C-alpha positions as a Markdown table, in Angstrom:
| # | Residue | x | y | z |
|---|---|---|---|---|
| 1 | Unk | 11.2 | 2.1 | -2.2 |
| 2 | Unk | 11.2 | 0.0 | 0.9 |
| 3 | Unk | 8.9 | -3.0 | 1.2 |
| 4 | Unk | 6.3 | -2.3 | 3.9 |
| 5 | Unk | 6.9 | -3.7 | 7.3 |
| 6 | Unk | 4.3 | -5.3 | 9.7 |
| 7 | Unk | 4.5 | -2.3 | 11.9 |
| 8 | Unk | 3.7 | 0.0 | 8.9 |
| 9 | Unk | 0.7 | -2.2 | 8.2 |
| 10 | Unk | -0.4 | -2.0 | 11.9 |
| 11 | Unk | -0.2 | 1.8 | 11.8 |
| 12 | Unk | -2.0 | 1.9 | 8.5 |
| 13 | Unk | -4.7 | -0.4 | 9.8 |
| 14 | Unk | -5.2 | 1.8 | 12.9 |
| 15 | Unk | -5.3 | 5.0 | 10.8 |
| 16 | Unk | -7.8 | 3.7 | 8.4 |
| 17 | Unk | -10.0 | 2.2 | 11.1 |
| 18 | Unk | -10.1 | 5.4 | 13.1 |
| 19 | Unk | -10.8 | 7.6 | 10.1 |
| 20 | Unk | -13.5 | 5.2 | 8.8 |
| 21 | Unk | -15.1 | 4.8 | 12.2 |
| 22 | Unk | -15.3 | 8.6 | 12.5 |
| 23 | Unk | -16.6 | 9.0 | 9.0 |
| 24 | Unk | -19.3 | 6.4 | 9.5 |
| 25 | Unk | -20.5 | 8.0 | 12.8 |
| 26 | Unk | -20.7 | 11.3 | 11.0 |
| 27 | Unk | -22.3 | 10.1 | 7.7 |
| 28 | Unk | -24.7 | 7.5 | 8.8 |
| 29 | Unk | -27.2 | 9.9 | 10.5 |
| 30 | Unk | -27.1 | 12.0 | 7.3 |
| 31 | Unk | -27.2 | 9.3 | 4.7 |
| 32 | Unk | -28.2 | 6.2 | 6.5 |
| 33 | Unk | -25.9 | 3.4 | 7.4 |
| 34 | Unk | -26.0 | 1.5 | 4.1 |
| 35 | Unk | -25.1 | 4.6 | 2.0 |
| 36 | Unk | -22.5 | 5.7 | 4.5 |
| 37 | Unk | -20.8 | 2.3 | 4.3 |
| 38 | Unk | -21.0 | 2.1 | 0.5 |
| 39 | Unk | -19.1 | 5.5 | 0.5 |
| 40 | Unk | -16.6 | 4.5 | 3.2 |
| 41 | Unk | -15.5 | 1.1 | 1.7 |
| 42 | Unk | -14.0 | 2.5 | -1.6 |
| 43 | Unk | -12.4 | 5.4 | 0.3 |
| 44 | Unk | -10.7 | 3.0 | 2.7 |
| 45 | Unk | -9.6 | 0.9 | -0.2 |
| 46 | Unk | -8.2 | 3.8 | -2.1 |
| 47 | Unk | -6.3 | 5.0 | 1.1 |
| 48 | Unk | -4.9 | 1.5 | 1.5 |
| 49 | Unk | -3.9 | 1.4 | -2.3 |
| 50 | Unk | -2.1 | 4.7 | -1.8 |
| 51 | Unk | -0.2 | 3.3 | 1.2 |
| 52 | Unk | 0.8 | 0.2 | -0.8 |
| 53 | Unk | 1.9 | 2.3 | -3.8 |
| 54 | Unk | 4.1 | 4.5 | -1.5 |
| 55 | Unk | 6.0 | 1.3 | -0.5 |
| 56 | Unk | 6.1 | -0.5 | -3.8 |
| 57 | Unk | 9.3 | -0.5 | -5.8 |
| 58 | Unk | 7.2 | -1.1 | -8.9 |
| 59 | Unk | 6.1 | 2.2 | -10.4 |
| 60 | Unk | 4.9 | 1.0 | -13.8 |
| 61 | Unk | 1.1 | 1.0 | -14.3 |
| 62 | Unk | 0.1 | 2.9 | -11.3 |
| 63 | Unk | -2.2 | 5.4 | -13.2 |
| 64 | Unk | -3.7 | 2.5 | -15.2 |
| 65 | Unk | -4.3 | 0.5 | -12.0 |
| 66 | Unk | -5.9 | 3.4 | -10.1 |
| 67 | Unk | -8.1 | 4.1 | -13.2 |
| 68 | Unk | -9.2 | 0.4 | -13.4 |
| 69 | Unk | -9.9 | 0.5 | -9.8 |
| 70 | Unk | -12.1 | 3.5 | -10.1 |
| 71 | Unk | -13.9 | 1.8 | -13.0 |
| 72 | Unk | -14.6 | -1.3 | -11.1 |
| 73 | Unk | -15.6 | 0.7 | -8.0 |
| 74 | Unk | -18.0 | 2.8 | -10.0 |
| 75 | Unk | -19.6 | -0.2 | -11.6 |
| 76 | Unk | -19.9 | -1.8 | -8.1 |
| 77 | Unk | -21.5 | 1.4 | -6.8 |
| 78 | Unk | -24.0 | 1.7 | -9.6 |
| 79 | Unk | -25.0 | -2.0 | -9.7 |
| 80 | Unk | -25.5 | -1.8 | -5.9 |
| 81 | Unk | -24.8 | -5.5 | -5.1 |
| 82 | Unk | -25.5 | -6.6 | -1.4 |
| 83 | Unk | -23.1 | -5.0 | 1.0 |
| 84 | Unk | -21.3 | -8.3 | 1.6 |
| 85 | Unk | -20.6 | -8.7 | -2.2 |
| 86 | Unk | -19.6 | -5.0 | -2.4 |
| 87 | Unk | -17.0 | -5.4 | 0.4 |
| 88 | Unk | -15.8 | -8.7 | -1.3 |
| 89 | Unk | -15.3 | -6.8 | -4.6 |
| 90 | Unk | -13.1 | -4.2 | -2.9 |
| 91 | Unk | -11.2 | -6.8 | -0.9 |
| 92 | Unk | -10.6 | -8.7 | -4.2 |
| 93 | Unk | -9.3 | -5.5 | -5.8 |
| 94 | Unk | -6.9 | -5.0 | -2.9 |
| 95 | Unk | -5.6 | -8.5 | -3.2 |
| 96 | Unk | -5.2 | -8.1 | -7.0 |
| 97 | Unk | -3.2 | -4.9 | -6.7 |
| 98 | Unk | -1.1 | -6.2 | -3.9 |
| 99 | Unk | -0.4 | -9.4 | -5.9 |
| 100 | Unk | 0.7 | -7.4 | -8.9 |
| 101 | Unk | 2.9 | -4.9 | -7.1 |
| 102 | Unk | 4.4 | -7.1 | -4.4 |
| 103 | Unk | 4.6 | -10.8 | -5.6 |
| 104 | Unk | 6.6 | -12.2 | -8.5 |
| 105 | Unk | 4.9 | -15.5 | -9.0 |
| 106 | Unk | 1.5 | -17.3 | -8.6 |
| 107 | Unk | 2.1 | -19.2 | -5.4 |
| 108 | Unk | 2.8 | -16.1 | -3.2 |
| 109 | Unk | -0.2 | -14.4 | -4.8 |
| 110 | Unk | -2.4 | -17.4 | -3.9 |
| 111 | Unk | -1.1 | -17.2 | -0.3 |
| 112 | Unk | -2.1 | -13.7 | -0.3 |
| 113 | Unk | -5.5 | -14.5 | -1.6 |
| 114 | Unk | -5.9 | -16.8 | 1.4 |
| 115 | Unk | -4.7 | -14.0 | 3.7 |
| 116 | Unk | -7.4 | -11.8 | 2.1 |
| 117 | Unk | -10.0 | -14.3 | 2.7 |
| 118 | Unk | -8.8 | -14.6 | 6.4 |
| 119 | Unk | -9.0 | -10.9 | 6.7 |
| 120 | Unk | -12.7 | -10.9 | 5.5 |
| 121 | Unk | -13.4 | -13.7 | 8.0 |
| 122 | Unk | -11.7 | -11.8 | 10.8 |
| 123 | Unk | -13.7 | -8.6 | 10.0 |
| 124 | Unk | -16.9 | -10.5 | 9.9 |
| 125 | Unk | -16.2 | -12.2 | 13.2 |
| 126 | Unk | -15.3 | -8.9 | 14.8 |
| 127 | Unk | -18.5 | -7.3 | 13.4 |
| 128 | Unk | -20.8 | -10.1 | 14.5 |
| 129 | Unk | -19.2 | -10.4 | 18.0 |
| 130 | Unk | -18.8 | -6.7 | 18.8 |
| 131 | Unk | -21.1 | -4.8 | 16.5 |
| 132 | Unk | -18.3 | -2.3 | 16.1 |
| 133 | Unk | -17.3 | -1.2 | 12.6 |
| 134 | Unk | -14.0 | 0.2 | 14.0 |
| 135 | Unk | -13.1 | -3.3 | 15.2 |
| 136 | Unk | -14.2 | -4.9 | 12.0 |
| 137 | Unk | -12.1 | -2.5 | 9.9 |
| 138 | Unk | -9.1 | -2.8 | 12.3 |
| 139 | Unk | -9.2 | -6.6 | 12.2 |
| 140 | Unk | -9.5 | -6.6 | 8.4 |
| 141 | Unk | -6.5 | -4.4 | 7.8 |
| 142 | Unk | -4.6 | -5.8 | 10.8 |
| 143 | Unk | -4.7 | -9.3 | 9.1 |
| 144 | Unk | -3.8 | -7.6 | 5.8 |
| 145 | Unk | -0.6 | -6.3 | 7.5 |
| 146 | Unk | 0.7 | -9.8 | 7.7 |
| 147 | Unk | 1.2 | -9.9 | 3.9 |
| 148 | Unk | 4.7 | -8.7 | 4.4 |
| 149 | Unk | 5.5 | -12.3 | 5.8 |
| 150 | Unk | 4.8 | -13.8 | 2.3 |
| 151 | Unk | 8.0 | -14.0 | 0.4 |
| 152 | Unk | 8.0 | -12.2 | -3.0 |
| 153 | Unk | 9.0 | -15.4 | -4.8 |
| 154 | Unk | 9.1 | -19.0 | -3.5 |
| 155 | Unk | 11.6 | -21.7 | -4.5 |
| 156 | Unk | 14.1 | -19.3 | -6.0 |
| 157 | Unk | 16.7 | -17.2 | -4.4 |
| 158 | Unk | 15.8 | -13.6 | -4.0 |
| 159 | Unk | 17.6 | -11.4 | -6.7 |
| 160 | Unk | 20.6 | -9.5 | -5.4 |
| 161 | Unk | 20.6 | -5.8 | -5.1 |
| 162 | Unk | 21.8 | -4.3 | -8.4 |
| 163 | Unk | 23.8 | -1.7 | -6.5 |
| 164 | Unk | 25.6 | -4.4 | -4.6 |
| 165 | Unk | 26.1 | -6.5 | -7.8 |
| 166 | Unk | 27.5 | -3.4 | -9.6 |
| 167 | Unk | 29.8 | -2.6 | -6.7 |
| 168 | Unk | 31.2 | -6.1 | -6.6 |
| 169 | Unk | 31.7 | -6.2 | -10.4 |
| 170 | Unk | 33.5 | -2.8 | -10.3 |
| 171 | Unk | 35.8 | -4.0 | -7.5 |
| 172 | Unk | 36.6 | -7.3 | -9.5 |
| 173 | Unk | 37.2 | -5.2 | -12.8 |
| 174 | Unk | 39.6 | -2.8 | -10.9 |
| 175 | Unk | 41.5 | -5.8 | -9.4 |
| 176 | Unk | 41.8 | -7.4 | -12.9 |
| 177 | Unk | 43.0 | -4.1 | -14.4 |
| 178 | Unk | 45.6 | -3.8 | -11.7 |
| 179 | Unk | 46.7 | -7.4 | -12.3 |
| 180 | Unk | 47.1 | -6.8 | -16.0 |
| 181 | Unk | 49.0 | -3.6 | -15.4 |
| 182 | Unk | 51.4 | -5.4 | -13.1 |
| 183 | Unk | 51.9 | -8.2 | -15.8 |
| 184 | Unk | 52.7 | -5.7 | -18.5 |
| 185 | Unk | 54.8 | -3.4 | -16.5 |
| 186 | Unk | 57.0 | -6.1 | -14.9 |
């Protein structure tokens, strides 16, 4: 799979923000704003996880990851922490999954944690300044879109593409075979 691009992150952020804003506008008169938000936060996180999984080259453990995410989300739902803690739990889960599936060492994962903290700060700022849930969600996921700028591994060269390596090896092997044939035939 192709690693996500910043543009993919922007489109994902806009899509999730529009859908969540519409869902909140629809559900809050029926359920109340607190309950509507507690329903929308895990759905947004799950949608973002699905988008991440679609772009991740790593396919191992996806079912386990989603199952654990559901367990933690259910525990958070039933314990009903304050909404700020509830959002932080889901933001932490997003960071953890992204670190597991897109980063190969601890330092990029820590940079990603800083980015996640920045995204929560941007969402809080947008919410307090505008009062718009749409803008808060948009800012949250827009800052998350910048995770593609974090290298998978720092300090070590990126691994070469295996197809490219295999092709170079095959080319070298054919040249060596041709050289040996030429030595033995002449």
